[in-house]
C-alpha positions in Angstrom: 156.4 52.3 -88.2 157.8 51.4 -84.9 160.8 53.1 -83.5 163.8 50.8 -83.1 166.1 51.5 -80.2 169.8 50.9 -80.2 169.3 49.0 -77.0 168.3 45.9 -78.8 169.9 42.7 -77.7 173.6 42.4 -78.7 175.1 39.1 -79.9 173.4 36.4 -81.9 171.9 33.0 -81.6 174.2 31.9 -84.5 177.9 31.6 -83.9 179.8 34.2 -85.8 183.0 35.4 -84.0 182.9 38.9 -85.6 179.5 39.4 -84.0 181.0 38.8 -80.5 184.2 40.9 -80.9 182.7 43.6 -78.8 183.3 41.4 -75.8 187.0 41.3 -76.2 188.7 43.2 -73.4 185.7 43.0 -71.1 185.2 40.7 -68.2 183.1 37.6 -68.5 180.3 39.3 -66.6 179.7 41.2 -69.9 178.1 38.0 -71.2 175.0 38.7 -69.0 172.1 39.8 -71.2 174.0 39.0 -74.5 172.2 36.8 -77.0 174.4 33.8 -77.5 174.1 30.4 -79.3 172.4 27.6 -77.3 175.9 26.0 -77.0 178.5 28.1 -75.3 181.6 27.4 -73.2 183.6 29.9 -71.2 187.1 28.9 -70.3 190.4 30.2 -69.3 193.1 30.5 -71.9 195.3 27.4 -71.8 192.7 25.3 -70.0 192.2 21.8 -71.4 189.1 21.4 -73.6 187.4 18.7 -75.5 188.3 18.5 -79.1 184.8 17.9 -80.4 183.7 20.4 -82.9 180.2 22.1 -82.9 180.0 24.7 -85.6 177.3 26.7 -83.6 179.1 26.6 -80.2 180.6 29.9 -79.0 183.9 29.6 -77.2 184.7 32.5 -74.9 188.3 32.4 -73.8 189.4 34.6 -70.9 192.7 35.3 -69.1 193.4 34.7 -65.4 191.7 37.9 -64.5 188.5 37.0 -66.2 189.1 39.4 -69.2 187.9 38.0 -72.5 190.8 37.6 -74.9 189.3 35.7 -77.7 185.9 34.4 -79.1 185.7 31.5 -81.5 183.3 29.0 -82.9 183.6 25.3 -82.7 
């Protein structure tokens, strides 16, 4: 009968974009302390990226100011 706190780790070790929607609108520094899949890439919108697909890779896309605009898997 332990008391659970709301301060439990946010995010997930499994890639599910809906789980990470709370990051949209925040700067990339918001990723600190967030549970993320083992594979993650953070990149600027419009930057070239490899086309390889990894279903459990979290892609965090930010604008030129470092504000997260989109999170996807792949």
